[in-house]
N, C-alpha and C positions, 0 to 999 in steps of 0.2 A: 373592757367594760367590766366595771363591778356590778354585780347580779347579786340580788339576794332570793332565796326558797321560803317562802314560807310554809312548814310542813310537819308531819305529825314526826314524833320523836324521833332520829334518824338513827338512834340504834336501833329498834324493832322496825324499818327500814330492809327488804329483802334486796340488795345491791343484784342480785341474778334476774330478780324478773322487777322491780322497782321502775318505773316514767321515770317518779323525780331522779331516783339517780342517774341514769341514765343519759339525761341532760345538763345535768351540775356538770358527770361527769366527762361530758365532749366539750364544755362551758373551759372545764380546765386541762382538757387536751389544748386550742385553739387558744389559751393564753390568759386566757380574761379568772380575775379573780370569783371566788364563789363563800358567799356567805349563808347562814338557812338561820333560823327563827321557829318561835311556834305561835301560833294565834295567839297564846294567852299572854305573848307576851308583849303586845302590841298595846301601842298607849298615845296618845294624844296633847303636849307639850307645846303651848305657847300655837293651838289651831297647828301644829304638823304630825303628823304621824311618824313616831319610832317607834324604837322595836330595841332587845338586846339583842344582839349578832353575837354570831361568833363563825371563823372564818374557817374555814373546811379544806382539810387535801384527803383527794379519795386516790386510792391504786387501782387503775379500772379494770371491769372482770376481766375472763380472757374468754373466748369462744375455742374450748379441744375439743374433738368429737364430735358436736355439733348441741355439747353444752356450755352451759356458762362457769365458769372453775375463779370462786370468791377467792381471793387472798386474805387472807390470815388480818388483823388489825385493815379490816380494808376502807375505813374512813380514822383520821386522828380530826379532833375539835378543839381548836385554840378557845380560851377564855372569852367569854362575853365582853363587850362594846356597843356602850347608848350610844343609836343611833337615831340619827331622824335618817327616813329611806327619802327623799332624796337627794342623798347624797349618793343612791346607786342610779345603776343608768338602765332598770328595771327589774320589777320584784313582779317573782311567776307567786302566786296564789294555788298552792296543792294541798289545801289541809285538805284529806280523807271526807267525802258523806259522813254518815247523815247532812243535809244545811239544819242547827237547830238555831234558836233563839244567841246563841250564842258567837256560833259561826257570819247569821248575819252582823250583832255585832263589831264585828272584826272589819266587811266589809264596807260601812259607812269609816272607820276610818281612816282607811286604802283609801278610800272618797274622797279624804286629804290632804291625799298627791297628788301635784302638781304633776300632770300632762305631759307638760312641756318642756319636764325635767328629767323624769322617770314615768317609764309607760308602765303598766301595771298590765300584765297575764295574769289569768282573763280578764276584762274587765270587774274592777265591785259591781257595777250597774248591773252589768252583763248578768254576773252570777243572782243576783235576786229575780232578775229578768226569765230566769233559766231553767223554771227544777224541772231535772234532768226527766221526769214522766209527761209532766202537761205542755216544755218545749214546742214539742213536735207533732200537737195535738194544729197547731197554726197552715203545718204543709200537709189540707188534704188528698193532697193529690199521689201521695203515696205512702200512707198508714195503712195500715188493718184494721177491718173497723171496727168502731171503740167506743168506750162509755166513762164516765167520771160519774159515780155518787157514791151515797150511800144505805140506797132505797133497795133493800132487800126488796121488792116485787119486781123494781127497775132492773137487776140485774137476771135474776130469778125467767123474766120475757125476753133479756135478749139471750140468754144461753137455748130459748128452749129450737129458735129457730138454727141452732151453732153445732157442731161436734164437740165443744167446748170452749170454754176460755181460760185466757190465764187474766188471773188479781195481781193487782201488782201494789203492793203500799207505796204512794206520792213519795214517803221521804225514805223505802230503801234505797241497800246500795248492795251490790255482786253478792245478788241472786236473794239475798234477806224477806224472809216474809214471800216470798209468790208459791202461789196456790195454780194447781188445774184445777179447774171446775167444767162440771158435769153435768149435764141436765137429770133430774134420778136421785145423785147422790146425798145419801141418809142423811149427811153431815152440813150437810148445806148449808142450814141455817145457823147453823154451829159455827162453819166457816166464816161466814160474811157475817156476825155478832161477835165471834170478837176482830177480826180482820177492819173492819166499822170506828170501834169500841164501844157495839152496842147503837149505830147507827148515829152516833156523833162526829165523824171524819171519813169524808170521800178514800175513795179508792177506785182505782183505776183496772178496767175490767178492756183485755183485747182480746179478740176471734183468736181460739186458735188454732196456727198455720202448721200444719203436717210437719213440710219443708222446717220446722225446727231442727227434727231428728235429725239433721244432715250438716246442724252447722249455725251457730248464732254469730256472725260476721263484726268485728270491727277493726271498723275503718277510720284509720287518723286523720284531720281535718288540720290543716298550716293556713290558715288567713284561707279557709274556706276554698284548699285545695289538696285533694285528696295523696296523701303522700304513701299512701301504704297500708295494706290491711292482713288482717288473720283471720282464723276462723276456728273459736270452741263448740266444741261438739262435744254433746252430753254421754256421760260413757252406768254402765251400766245399770240398774233401775230410774234414774233418776232424769229426769226431761229440761231442766235448766243446762246449758252452756255455760255458767259462768267458771274462769279458774278457782273461784275463789269456795267455787261447791264438785268442787272435781274436773272443771272440764276438762276434754286434752285440747290443746292448740294444734292449727293445724294450718299450711301452708295452705292460700285461697290466690284466685288472681279475684282484679277489679274486671268486673263486667261493663257492659255498658247501660247495663240497667242502674246500676251501683251510681255510674256516674254523671245518668240523668239527677239521680236523689240525692247528688250531693251540688247539682248545679239547684238544685231546687233550693237549700236549705242555705247555701251562700252565702248571696243578698244579708243573710235576713242575719247569720254568725257575724259579718263584715261589720252591720248597723250597728249592733250590742258589743264590741267588741273582743267579739267569744275569740281568739286565735286559735290557741290547741282546742282543738273539741277530739273528744271520741264517738261516732256513730253507728247504732249496735241498726244490721241489716237482715232478717230472716226471708227466709221467697223471695225476694227481692221488693219487699216493705221497710218502712222505716219504723223503730219499733225503738228509739230512742235515742234520746243527743247528750249525750254525758261531755260535762267539762268545769268540774269541781275540780279532779284526779288522774283525766284519764290515762287509761296506761294498756299497754301491750304495745310501745316496744321493741320490748329485751326480745319478744316472741317474734316480732314482724325482722329485725335483725337478724336472728337465729334462722330464722328459713333461709330468709333472702339474703343474704351476707352484705349488709345495708350497715350505715350506721345512722338515725334515723336524728338521733341527737346533736351532731352536729350538722346534722338542716334546719334544725331547729335554731342553734346559734348564730350558724352563714345568715338564716333568715332576719335573725333579730339583729344583724350585724346592721344591716344593708337600712333593715324598717331604721333605727336609729341612724346611721347615716345620711338619709333622707331629710329627716326631721332635723338636727341637727345640722 
């Protein structure tokens, strides 16, 4: 197979943590060609999606004494070749959020790929549909009490009857801009004014779940099926468990409740062409659905001695053989 990955600059990725690198490594190990590009390189010519693609050769990381060891010069990138993306068997769209206007334009370009020739993971339409905060709201039976508003009075009323709330910017990533709110906070007005751009932009407020102290579980789903999980535990005085803000990764099991949540969201994920997804669960409640560039594979592999990247590529082989 010839596989293209739309990613952030490859030299800025951490091969011991980044899921995109794990999947690219697996593809190469299994004998497939790996090409990379960036969203800014996407182009439309005669109604088709093109891009400047670079062939990549990777030196796989090694797990030594429980840590990923990254070889020197872990990637080699060849010169760019202007290529129609339909020459690829699959295109992985894995540019990190936030979902900006240029990001949305990139998904429109990816719409021009003939899906009978090339599979796009995740579906451009699905990426536009699934705001990583708002998408979970349709699964009311498995999410915590949640509101979305830019109205200060509505937020205040929500907090009056709860231990606390967690404010999330709708376009945030990696824990950025997430705040813990509690009634009586003398900074409440200022916090809401800053977060909502003085009432011009809605935010999400979820009830605070005390189980957050025990961790924020990331479950990776492949075509709706859970294939692994990792726990992110807050450290120090930080209430957020995101690894990007210092959360500690830990081994964790997938529970019956987790499977119930996965079964609840899977049909909609599949309908929206969201093949590779990370869902976040706290205390048995779904809090987010991550579809742009969900991570966690390296940590799951490390704790469970598996290679989920290879599982993804073997799934892709089977899927493409079925359609072709």
